[in-house]
NUTI-855762 format. One record per residue (C-alpha): residue in three letters; chain; x, y, z. Coordinates in Angstrom, 1 decimal. Each point is the difference from the previous one (the first is absolute). Layout:
N
KOLBA  res  chain       X       Y       Z
KOLBA  ALA      A       X       Y       Z
...
END
This chain:
275
KOLBA  res  chain       X       Y       Z
KOLBA  MET      A     1.5     6.6   -55.7
KOLBA  SER      A    -3.1    -0.5     2.1
KOLBA  GLN      A    -3.1     1.8    -0.8
KOLBA  PRO      A    -1.0     2.9     2.3
KOLBA  VAL      A    -2.6    -1.1     2.5
KOLBA  GLY      A    -3.3     1.8    -0.4
KOLBA  GLU      A    -2.0     1.6     2.7
KOLBA  ASP      A    -2.0    -2.3     2.3
KOLBA  GLU      A    -3.6     0.0    -0.7
KOLBA  VAL      A    -2.2     1.6     2.7
KOLBA  LEU      A    -2.4    -2.7     1.1
KOLBA  ALA      A    -2.0     2.0     2.6
KOLBA  GLU      A     0.0     3.3     1.8
KOLBA  TYR      A    -1.1     0.1     3.7
KOLBA  PRO      A    -0.8     3.1     2.1
KOLBA  ILE      A     2.2     0.2     3.1
KOLBA  TYR      A    -1.3     0.8     3.4
KOLBA  LEU      A     2.0     0.8     3.2
KOLBA  THR      A    -1.2    -1.0     3.4
KOLBA  THR      A     1.8     0.6     3.4
KOLBA  GLU      A    -2.4    -1.6     2.5
KOLBA  LEU      A     2.4    -2.7     0.8
KOLBA  THR      A     3.3     1.8    -0.7
KOLBA  LYS      A     0.7     0.7     3.7
KOLBA  TYR      A    -0.2    -3.7     0.9
KOLBA  LEU      A     1.3    -1.6    -3.2
KOLBA  TYR      A     3.3    -1.8     0.3
KOLBA  MET      A     1.9    -2.0    -2.6
KOLBA  PHE      A     1.6    -3.1     1.5
KOLBA  GLN      A     3.1    -1.4    -1.6
KOLBA  TYR      A     1.3    -3.5     1.0
KOLBA  PRO      A     3.7    -0.3    -1.2
KOLBA  MET      A     0.4    -3.3     1.8
KOLBA  ARG      A    -3.2    -1.7    -1.3
KOLBA  SER      A    -0.5    -1.6    -3.4
KOLBA  THR      A    -3.8    -0.8     0.4
KOLBA  PRO      A    -2.8     2.2     1.1
KOLBA  PHE      A    -2.1    -0.6     3.2
KOLBA  ASN      A    -3.3    -1.7    -0.2
KOLBA  SER      A    -2.9    -0.8     2.4
KOLBA  LYS      A     1.9    -3.0     1.4
KOLBA  ASN      A     3.5     1.2     0.5
KOLBA  GLY      A    -0.4     3.7     0.6
KOLBA  PRO      A     0.7     2.0     3.2
KOLBA  ASN      A    -2.0    -0.8     3.1
KOLBA  ALA      A     0.8     3.3     1.8
KOLBA  ALA      A     1.0     3.5    -1.1
KOLBA  ARG      A     1.1     3.3     1.7
KOLBA  ILE      A     0.6     3.5    -1.2
KOLBA  LYS      A     1.6     3.3     1.2
KOLBA  PRO      A    -1.9     2.5    -2.1
KOLBA  LYS      A     2.2     3.0     0.8
KOLBA  ALA      A     3.3    -1.9    -0.6
KOLBA  LYS      A    -1.5    -1.9    -2.9
KOLBA  MET      A     1.2    -3.3     1.3
KOLBA  VAL      A    -1.8    -3.3    -0.5
KOLBA  GLU      A     0.5    -3.5     1.5
KOLBA  LEU      A    -1.5    -3.3    -1.2
KOLBA  ASP      A     0.0    -3.3     1.9
KOLBA  LEU      A     0.2    -3.1    -2.1
KOLBA  PRO      A    -0.8    -3.3     1.7
KOLBA  LEU      A     2.7    -2.7     0.0
KOLBA  ASP      A    -0.9    -3.7    -0.2
KOLBA  THR      A     1.7    -1.4     3.1
KOLBA  ARG      A    -1.1    -3.6    -0.9
KOLBA  SER      A     1.9     0.1    -3.3
KOLBA  SER      A     2.9    -2.4    -0.4
KOLBA  ASN      A     2.2     2.9    -1.1
KOLBA  TYR      A    -0.7     1.8     3.3
KOLBA  SER      A     2.8    -0.3     2.7
KOLBA  THR      A    -1.8    -0.3     3.4
KOLBA  GLU      A     3.3     0.6     1.8
KOLBA  ARG      A     0.7     3.3    -1.7
KOLBA  GLY      A    -3.7     0.9     0.2
KOLBA  GLU      A     0.2    -0.3     3.8
KOLBA  ASP      A     3.1     2.2     0.1
KOLBA  PHE      A    -1.5     2.7    -2.2
KOLBA  ALA      A    -3.3     0.0     1.9
KOLBA  MET      A     1.8     1.6     3.0
KOLBA  GLY      A    -0.2     3.2    -2.0
KOLBA  LEU      A    -3.8     0.0    -0.3
KOLBA  ASN      A    -0.8     0.4     3.7
KOLBA  ASP      A     1.1     2.0     3.0
KOLBA  LYS      A     1.2    -2.9     2.1
KOLBA  THR      A     3.4     0.3     1.4
KOLBA  ILE      A     2.8    -2.4    -0.8
KOLBA  LYS      A     0.7    -2.2     3.0
KOLBA  THR      A     3.6    -0.2     1.1
KOLBA  ALA      A     1.6    -2.8     2.1
KOLBA  TYR      A    -0.5     2.2     3.0
KOLBA  ASP      A    -3.7     0.5    -0.8
KOLBA  ARG      A    -0.6    -3.8    -0.4
KOLBA  ARG      A     2.0    -0.8     3.2
KOLBA  MET      A    -2.1     2.5     1.9
KOLBA  GLU      A    -3.3    -1.5    -1.3
KOLBA  GLU      A     1.1    -3.5     0.9
KOLBA  HIS      A     1.0     1.2     3.5
KOLBA  GLU      A    -3.4     1.6     0.5
KOLBA  GLU      A    -1.8    -3.1    -1.3
KOLBA  GLU      A     1.9    -2.2     2.4
KOLBA  LEU      A    -0.8     2.3     2.9
KOLBA  SER      A    -3.7     0.1    -0.9
KOLBA  MET      A    -0.4    -3.7    -0.7
KOLBA  GLY      A     2.5    -1.5     2.4
KOLBA  HIS      A     1.5    -3.4    -0.7
KOLBA  SER      A    -2.8    -0.8    -2.5
KOLBA  TYR      A     1.5     2.3    -2.6
KOLBA  LYS      A     0.1    -1.5    -3.5
KOLBA  GLN      A     1.5     1.5    -3.1
KOLBA  PRO      A    -2.8     1.8    -1.8
KOLBA  LYS      A    -1.0    -1.2    -3.4
KOLBA  LYS      A     1.4     2.0    -2.9
KOLBA  LYS      A    -2.6     2.4    -1.3
KOLBA  GLU      A    -0.8     0.0    -3.7
KOLBA  GLU      A     2.1     2.7    -1.5
KOLBA  GLU      A    -1.4     2.7    -2.2
KOLBA  LEU      A     0.9     0.1    -3.7
KOLBA  LEU      A     0.7     2.7    -2.5
KOLBA  ASP      A    -3.3    -0.2    -1.9
KOLBA  LYS      A     0.1     3.1    -2.1
KOLBA  MET      A     2.2     2.1    -2.2
KOLBA  THR      A    -0.4     3.8     0.0
KOLBA  LEU      A     0.5     2.1    -3.1
KOLBA  THR      A     1.2     3.5     0.8
KOLBA  SER      A    -0.4     2.9    -2.4
KOLBA  VAL      A     2.6     2.5    -1.3
KOLBA  GLU      A    -1.3     3.0    -1.8
KOLBA  VAL      A     1.2     0.4    -3.6
KOLBA  PRO      A     1.2     3.6    -0.7
KOLBA  LYS      A    -2.3     1.8    -2.4
KOLBA  GLN      A     1.8     0.1    -3.4
KOLBA  THR      A    -3.2     0.0    -2.0
KOLBA  LYS      A    -3.7     0.0     0.5
KOLBA  TYR      A    -2.2    -3.2    -0.1
KOLBA  VAL      A    -3.7    -0.2    -0.6
KOLBA  VAL      A    -2.5    -2.9     0.0
KOLBA  GLY      A    -2.0    -0.1    -3.2
KOLBA  VAL      A    -3.2    -2.0    -0.5
KOLBA  ILE      A    -2.2    -0.1    -3.1
KOLBA  ARG      A    -3.8    -0.2     0.2
KOLBA  ASP      A    -2.6     0.7    -2.6
KOLBA  GLU      A     2.7     1.2    -2.4
KOLBA  GLU      A     1.3     2.6     2.6
KOLBA  LEU      A     3.4     0.1     1.6
KOLBA  HIS      A     0.0     1.0     3.7
KOLBA  LEU      A     3.3     0.9     1.7
KOLBA  THR      A     0.8     0.2     3.7
KOLBA  PRO      A     3.4     1.4     1.1
KOLBA  ILE      A     2.0    -2.3     2.4
KOLBA  ASN      A     1.0     1.6     3.3
KOLBA  THR      A     2.9    -2.2     1.0
KOLBA  THR      A     2.2    -2.8    -1.4
KOLBA  VAL      A     1.6    -2.4     2.3
KOLBA  GLN      A     2.1    -3.2    -0.3
KOLBA  LEU      A    -0.7    -2.8     2.5
KOLBA  ARG      A     2.7    -2.3     1.1
KOLBA  PRO      A     0.4    -2.5     2.8
KOLBA  GLY      A     0.7     1.7     3.3
KOLBA  PHE      A     2.1    -1.5     2.8
KOLBA  LYS      A    -1.0     2.1     3.1
KOLBA  TYR      A    -0.4    -3.2     1.9
KOLBA  ILE      A     3.7    -0.6    -0.3
KOLBA  ASP      A     0.7     3.5     1.4
KOLBA  LYS      A    -2.3    -0.8     2.9
KOLBA  ILE      A     1.8    -3.2     0.7
KOLBA  ASP      A     3.3     1.9     0.1
KOLBA  GLU      A    -1.5     2.5     2.4
KOLBA  LYS      A    -1.2    -2.9     2.3
KOLBA  TRP      A     3.4    -1.6     0.0
KOLBA  LYS      A     1.6     3.4     0.9
KOLBA  ALA      A    -2.5     0.3     2.9
KOLBA  ALA      A     0.7    -3.5     1.1
KOLBA  ASN      A     3.8     0.5     0.0
KOLBA  LYS      A    -0.5     3.2     2.0
KOLBA  ARG      A    -1.9    -2.0     2.6
KOLBA  ILE      A     2.8    -2.5     0.2
KOLBA  GLN      A     2.5     2.8     0.5
KOLBA  ASP      A    -2.1     1.5     2.8
KOLBA  VAL      A    -0.3    -3.4     1.8
KOLBA  GLU      A     3.8    -0.6    -0.4
KOLBA  LYS      A     0.6     3.5     1.4
KOLBA  LEU      A    -2.1    -0.7     3.0
KOLBA  GLU      A     1.7    -3.3     0.7
KOLBA  GLU      A     3.4     1.6    -0.3
KOLBA  LYS      A    -1.0     2.7     2.5
KOLBA  LYS      A    -1.1    -2.7     2.4
KOLBA  LYS      A     3.4    -1.7    -0.2
KOLBA  GLY      A     1.7     3.3     0.8
KOLBA  VAL      A     1.4     0.6    -3.4
KOLBA  GLU      A     1.1     3.6    -0.5
KOLBA  ALA      A    -2.6     2.2    -1.6
KOLBA  ASN      A     2.2     1.2    -2.9
KOLBA  THR      A    -1.4    -2.6    -2.3
KOLBA  ALA      A    -3.5     1.3     0.7
KOLBA  GLN      A     1.2     3.6    -0.7
KOLBA  THR      A     1.4    -1.1    -3.3
KOLBA  LEU      A    -3.3    -1.6    -1.0
KOLBA  GLN      A    -1.9     3.2     1.0
KOLBA  VAL      A     2.3     2.1    -2.2
KOLBA  SER      A    -0.5    -2.3    -3.0
KOLBA  VAL      A    -3.7     0.2     0.4
KOLBA  LYS      A     0.1     3.8     0.2
KOLBA  ASN      A     2.2     0.1    -3.1
KOLBA  ALA      A    -2.4    -2.2    -1.8
KOLBA  GLU      A    -2.8     2.3     1.0
KOLBA  ARG      A     1.9     3.0    -1.3
KOLBA  GLU      A     0.7    -1.8    -3.3
KOLBA  GLY      A    -3.7    -0.9    -0.3
KOLBA  ASN      A    -1.0     3.6     0.5
KOLBA  ILE      A     2.4     1.1    -2.7
KOLBA  ARG      A    -1.4    -2.5    -2.4
KOLBA  ARG      A    -3.6     1.0     0.8
KOLBA  ASN      A     0.9     3.7    -0.7
KOLBA  VAL      A     1.1    -1.0    -3.5
KOLBA  TYR      A    -3.5    -1.1    -1.0
KOLBA  SER      A    -1.9     2.5    -2.0
KOLBA  MET      A    -3.2     1.4     1.3
KOLBA  SER      A    -2.0    -1.9    -2.6
KOLBA  VAL      A     1.5    -3.3     1.2
KOLBA  ARG      A    -0.8     0.8     3.6
KOLBA  ASN      A    -3.6     0.9    -0.8
KOLBA  ALA      A    -0.3    -3.2    -2.0
KOLBA  GLU      A     1.2    -2.0     3.0
KOLBA  GLU      A    -2.3     1.8     2.4
KOLBA  GLU      A    -3.1    -0.4    -2.1
KOLBA  ASP      A    -2.1    -2.9     1.1
KOLBA  TRP      A    -0.9    -2.8    -2.4
KOLBA  GLN      A    -3.7     0.0    -1.0
KOLBA  PRO      A    -1.4    -3.5    -0.7
KOLBA  ILE      A    -1.8    -0.3    -3.4
KOLBA  VAL      A    -1.8    -2.9    -1.7
KOLBA  TYR      A     1.5    -1.4    -3.2
KOLBA  TYR      A    -2.5    -1.0    -2.6
KOLBA  ASP      A     0.9    -2.0    -3.1
KOLBA  GLU      A    -0.7     1.7    -3.4
KOLBA  THR      A    -2.7    -2.6    -0.7
KOLBA  SER      A    -1.9     0.8     3.2
KOLBA  LEU      A    -3.3     1.8     0.1
KOLBA  GLN      A     1.6     2.7     2.2
KOLBA  ALA      A     2.7     0.7    -2.6
KOLBA  GLU      A    -2.6     0.0    -2.8
KOLBA  LYS      A    -2.1     2.6     1.9
KOLBA  VAL      A     3.0     2.3     0.6
KOLBA  SER      A     1.1    -0.3    -3.7
KOLBA  GLU      A    -3.2     1.7    -1.0
KOLBA  LYS      A     1.5     3.2     1.3
KOLBA  LEU      A     2.6    -0.2    -2.8
KOLBA  TYR      A    -2.8     1.2    -2.3
KOLBA  THR      A    -1.1     3.6     0.1
KOLBA  GLY      A    -3.6     1.1    -0.3
KOLBA  ASN      A     1.0     3.6    -0.7
KOLBA  LYS      A     0.6     0.3    -3.7
KOLBA  GLN      A     0.4     3.7    -0.2
KOLBA  LEU      A     2.3     1.1    -2.9
KOLBA  LEU      A     3.2     1.7     1.0
KOLBA  ASP      A     1.3     3.1    -1.8
KOLBA  CYS      A     3.6    -0.7    -1.0
KOLBA  LYS      A     2.3     3.0     0.7
KOLBA  THR      A     3.2    -1.8    -1.4
KOLBA  THR      A     1.1     0.3    -3.6
KOLBA  ASN      A     1.2    -3.0    -1.9
KOLBA  SER      A     3.6     1.2     0.2
KOLBA  GLU      A    -0.2     0.5     3.8
KOLBA  TYR      A    -1.5    -3.4     0.5
KOLBA  LEU      A     2.8    -1.7    -2.0
KOLBA  ASP      A     2.6     1.9     2.1
KOLBA  GLN      A    -1.6    -1.2     3.2
KOLBA  LEU      A     0.0    -3.6    -1.2
KOLBA  SER      A     3.7     0.2    -0.8
KOLBA  SER      A     0.8     2.0     3.3
KOLBA  GLN      A     1.4     2.9    -2.0
KOLBA  LYS      A    -0.6     3.6     0.9
KOLBA  PRO      A    -2.4     1.9    -2.2
KOLBA  HIS      A     1.6     2.1    -2.7
KOLBA  SER      A     0.2     3.7     0.8
END
């Protein structure tokens, strides 16, 4: 039979101070998909925030010169980073025709432009429901200073560029349908095909309106709120060191505790106080 473990020896007692100067702005970032922390060399090179919606985005640079980087796929995905339209066969044929008219018989096939590459990965935040309260604790001069954390978010890779590519292809296909519809009209084809297309578009619009109405007001407000660019500083930077000074309070006024020991224990265990 094992011997009962004695009480741990108290090595030190520190006074506790609470500061809230940074609470409004203090976020805790969790990275479920990362095994190593950022540093000054591989950290984000751009950041954005929606303060009201409590949403954050971080851009991580990708090494497009790496042997593990697929240039072909990088060119495909880069279409989702800009507002350029996807050129259909009709668009290219029209451009070539205009070039021939403007340059006459001296027309030559233009050189292929250097394609853009997907050169960043964006981490998108999802707010973690508040199931408990977190604080940041720092010790200085044998004093423990606590700052409550406002919001906890998890950041994972976002793929909005894929959604944008999908939207571009839908727009390109619609242009093709419009061109084909005009050509059929020129050939004297009956207009019932065009009417069918119009009905399908209207149905799609109605379905889209129904889906939009399903969104909650908070989601709509989050989508409507503009992103605000912010500067990301590594924890070892002078800027981060300067801000970290606000985690210490200069007001060391003693608080008068109104809670009994029993009430305090009940609050810790989420139990209702005894009547």
